[in-house]
Each structure stands twice: as C-alpha cells, then as structure tokens.
N, C-alpha and C positions, 0 to 999 in steps of 0.2 A: 602530428599527434591526428587520431581518427575522428570523424565528426560524431557525435553523441548527443542522445534527446535529452530532453531538459524539461522537467517536472516542478509542479509549485504544490510544498501542503500548507495549506492554508489554517491558522491556530482556530480552531470553533468555541474558544475561551473567552470568557472577557472581551466580547464585542457586541453589537447589536446585530441584527439579522441583515438588516441592511445594508452595512459596512461588509460583509461576508459575501452577498451577493453580487455589491459592486465592485470587490476585488477579485471573482472569479470572473465575470464578465471580462475585467479590464485583460486580467492573464489571458482569457482566451483570446481577446481581441491580437494581443501580441503574438498569437500562434505558439503556445506552448505545447509541448507535447502532451504534458497528464495536467492532472488537477487533481489534488489529494485532499482528505480529510481525517483527523484519526476517529476512532471509534473507543471513548470514553465517556462515561456519562457525570464526570466531574472534572471542574479545572485541574489540569497536571502540575501547575504552578501557580505563584500569586492567592488569591484570596480563596480558602478550599471551598466557602459557599458563593462563589462567585458564578457569572451565567455561563450557562457551556451548551450545544445543542445536541443532539444525536443525529446518528452519521447517515445511515440508510434515507432519511426521509429528507436531509440537505442532498444528499446524492441526486436523489429524481428530483429537485428542483435544480440542481446544477445540471442534468442532464437535458430538462427544458430550457433552460437560460443560455446555453452555449451551442457549440457546433463544432468545432473544430476538437480541440482537445478530450482525450480519453480521461477516464475518471475511475477513482478508487478508493477504499478505506486503507490506509496505513497504520496497523490494519484490525480488521474484526475479530476480536476473541471467538475462538469458537465454542466456547461455553454462555456465548450471551443469545444465541438464536438456534434452534432446533435445525440440524445441517439441511436438510431438505428444504426446508423455509428460507435459510438464507439464499440456496440455490433459485429460487423461485423472488425472493427479493433482487437479485442479480442480475435475474434474466429480464425482468420488467423493467428495471433502469437500462439495462441495454436495448432494449424495445424503445425507450422514449427516448433514447439518446441517439438511435440509429447504428447501434454496434461498437461502441464506445467505452464499455465497462469493464474494468476488471474486478473481479473477485478476491479480496485482500484480506488472507487470514491469517491468523497465529495462536500459540497454544494461551497467548491471555497472563497477563502478570498482577492488573491493577485488582489490589485485593477488597478494596470500598467499592469498587464496580461491582463486585460480585456479592459482597455482604448488604448493601444497601438495596438491591435490588431481587434480593432471595435467592441469587443463584449458589453452588455449592462451589465452593472455591479449590476444596481438596487440596492436594498437592501439586509439584511441577511437574513429577511423574503422570500423575492419574490426568492433569491436564494434556501433558503431549500423547498420552492414549487416548484422548476424546479427540485429537487432533488428528490421529491416524486413523480411527476408525470412522469419524467425519468423511473424511477427503474423499475415499468411492462412493459413500454415498452421495455427496453432491455432485459425482462427476456422472454418478446414475441417473441423478434425477434432472440434471439440469439436460442429457438424451431425453427423456420420456415428458417433459412439458410441453405442451401446446397454447402458444407458439413455441418454436425453438428460440435461443437468443440469435437477435438481428445478426450480434457479427461474431467473433469467436471464441469471446468472454473469456479470456485466459485467467487462469489461476496464478497469483501472486502470494508466496508466503512468505512471511517476515518473521525474522527471529535468526540466530546465529547459534544453537546448538551444533556440537558438533557429531554425537553419538546416534540423534534420534531426528532432531529437526532438518539437517541438511540432507539426514537419509531419504525424509519425505518430500524435499523440493525437487530431489535428483526421481523421486519416485514417480511423484504424482503432478509436479508444478510447472506453469509456464515462465515463471516469473520468480526471483527471490531479491529481495531487498536486505541489505545490509548497510552495516554503519560504520563512524568512526570507533577509534582510530584507524589511520592506512593500514598499520602493521596486522594489526586484527581481522581486517578488511581482507587482506593480501592473504590470509594462512587460510579463512573461511573459504575465500574462494579456491583457495589449493583443496581444500579438504572437500568440499562440494563436486570438483573436477573428479578425484576420487571416487566418493561416493556414485557416480555417474558411470567411471568404470565399471563398479563392482555390480551395479543392476542393470549395466547394459544400454545403459543411453547417452546418445550424443550430449556433450556439454551444449556445443553450441546453439541446441533448441530452447535452454535455460535463459532468458532477459536475465541482465545482472543490472538492477540499480541499487543505489546507493542515497542515502538520506543525509543530505550535509547543513551544515547549520556553522556561523559564527567563525571564527578565524579557520575553521576547516573546508571551509569556500576556498580559502587560497592555494588549496592543495589539489584543487579539480583536476587537473594534467597527471597529478600521482596516482589516484584512482581511476583514471582512465585509461592509463598506461597498463594499469593491473588488471584492466580487464572492464572496471564497468562500464556499461553501452548507455547506460540512461541516470542522470543526475537531477535528485529533486531539492531543490532549494525550500528550505525551512523558513516561512512568512507568518509571524507573528501579529497582531494588530497593533497598528493601524493599517498594515499591510502596504507597504512600502514595496513596491516593486522593481526599485531601478537596479538591486544587484543579481534579480530574475534576467532585465533585460540586457546588463551585463555578460551574465554567465550564456545567453542565448547568441550575444555576437563572439563569443569565444568558440561554443559547441560549431556556429554555421561560417565561423571567417578563417 
C-alpha cells in the first residue's frame, strides 16, 4: 500500500481553549501533515448551548503555535464571509504560518449558523450558486493581494454533490475532501475523475482527502487503495491522540 498523509481535525466544541492549543501543539510535535478545525458557530453535538470557538481566528493562533503541519478549515461555508475577505484572511494565516494554509470552503448546510448570525440560509441550490460565484473571486483576490500568500495556498472544497460540487472541484480546487462510508467515497472519486475529464483537468492534480472517525478508521487501507492520499483523523475533547499516532505508523511503515 502506498504511503499517505495524515491529518487531525480537532473539534472546537465543549473544550477550553487551553486544551485545544495543547492538542494542536502536541499533534504538530508528532509531525502530522495537517491540522484542521470545523467552521461552525455552535456545537454540532452534545449541549447545543455549550462552548464553541470561531475557526479562522483559531487558525491564526494555530499558525503561530506550530511549525510543521499544514492548517485549514474543514470547511468554511461560503455564506459566512465575503469571498474576497475570506481570501485575505487565508492569505494572512498563510503568511503567519510561513506558507502552510489551506483555504477550505463548501456550500454550507448548518441552518442555525445562518439564522442566528443573520445570514440568509436560502436553498441548497442558491448556496451552491453562491459557491460557484465565490470561487473565481477568491482566486482573483489571492492574485491581487499585497503581499501574496507565502506558499501555494491550495483551495480545498468539501462536499459530495455529484452534479455541482464535484464539477466545481474539478474546475477550481486543488484538493477535495470526502466522507465515509467507503462505497460512497469510492463512487464520488469516480464521479470527480469523470468531471476532470469533462473540464480538461488532470485528476492527479487534485489531492484526495478523507475525514474518518470511529469504526471507519479500521478501514483506512480501503480508502487509500481507492485513491485517498490524505487521511484526516477526527478527534474530540479530551483530545486523545493515540489513534493519530497509530495512523502515522500505518502511513509511514
């Protein structure tokens, strides 16, 4: 089996900030390839009124606290921030980190985030249209900022919609993130390859990441054999990194 990259997503809910910072520093010391946080304004499980932290300000702190891993959101909803502003924020984090930032983006789905923060939730179709309109704006803004990003600043798109989202991945993205179960992931990999052929894109240019948790971590070999090049381990508070260490050994052994 080919080697693969290993990332960690740290849940920014139901945790003190001190524990989050310790976890991302410990993971960076293990030399994981990437560190991620989700971009939501409220917890996704447990106490709906529990603690939760905003993603991009965390990434700036993470950029300053670490030295090895790439950093990103998994993923930012296009509706949460003006696309040009988001590009500028990602560029700034990229500069702080010395060129280690991903710009993770998707169409969005968490209605509470929209309604409580005063954004229009719209429909699935309108949110996808917003994503399609935002991507060229992000690319254009990244090319005009002064200074430019310190590194490559890849755009990662999350989501599995086969008619629109994967077409946008093939057209604009440097990376795509998928999810279990394995049969669905494998199907969407094939659909993405088909879209790459239709738009004239080399499918090997697009990094394939997969976010795994629980029992799905027992099937890492299946995902890698299907074409995943970057496995991201989902970790909640109290941030036990033992499964991350095991995955690193599996990736590099």
